[in-house]
C-alpha angles and dihedrals in degrees: 000000000000119000128199125225111238100166143341088300122069098239112168112219092353140111119238117228131195087253088067094245129135110234109204116237122198117242113273093018099089092091090050091056091046093051093044092054092043092226097141094213122199107208114224132175118262114276099027122120090236091056093054091048090050089049091055092048091050093050094049093044092048091048093053090046090057090045092054090049090051092049091049091054091048094049119099117263117271094242090060092210102128118134095236095069116120115232118235110199122208117192120207119199108188140137104287102206112002105097092182085090113079090220095050115141095246089055099043104033098078091054092046094050092046091051091050092049092048093053094045092049092057109064092190095065098062107005112205094008133100124196122223128181129217126174145192135188125259092193130110123219092279091056097252130123110277129206089202102043096047098058091045090053090048091054092047092051091046093053096041102039107011092216123209091222141003125230110207158312099192106189116087098233095046092042095054100069092038090053090054091053096046091049089052091047091045090233121139119248116202118191141166089209132037089102097159118118093241093070090073087080092064110085093194095059120096119187116210092187138047119296131211089246089065089050088053091051090054093050091045090055089054091051092051092047094055096035096241116165102172126057137183123201129201115199128184112209128166107205097175094079114078090203094054110127091201091226093168092051093052092043091057093041094075092054093042092054095047094047092055091049090055096051095256113144116236123200117205121207121171121200109208102171139023112339120246098196093191090060091046092053091050090051090051091049092054099043110027144044092201137018139206120207118206114185133153117239090253091061094072 
């Protein structure tokens, strides 16, 4: 009667285990065990070199199969709802109702909640941790971004929830004081806004979108390519509105700062009253080889 090697021990009709035990296998079921484990055994008579090689392959494969089963049992459950999970709080400070802002809470909240649910539903992403989201408004009573409301909300959220990170604000003026607080607290602040050049000094701030400094780097590359060394800038800014975010001013700031750092002269000319475009063109002709116009859509 021929016998088949299944391990270092000669176990007729049995499977060898790392515990050096012969596990009985019913007649006719050996092929089923082999197919289930995916070992692809080549049966050889006892004593042949092929049989000993097959025995080693079987032992190693069976060992790793048991190891994977053990790791699967030790892994956290897929529902990730055990009581020993540590909560990780994320605090969002965004405009609560004004959807004119691209980072307004009604626009951003669905994506944030979906991201939190996706992470919490996969125990392998943050083992032992569970994300939770809290939020506050950065708006004033008129519904605009506020440089006074946002930092107060940040302090309240810090004291009540002690978040691991802040999401927002997005507006430059409301982001600035919050960035000072988060840098002092050594807590990350992630924002799609805060594009002004001054935010580069805050180590805790991470921009997920383009910044005005990058816009300046693009323009600077154009100046270097054409060999321009003088530049004139026209900026539209409405200072009468207290809620004005001065988007044009901050957009040109990144370029203005970089040009001065690279020894490119910048001529400033402020238009305070009605614009005489003929005079403006003559000023540009005298002082600059190129110009950048920065106007809000309401200026046209």
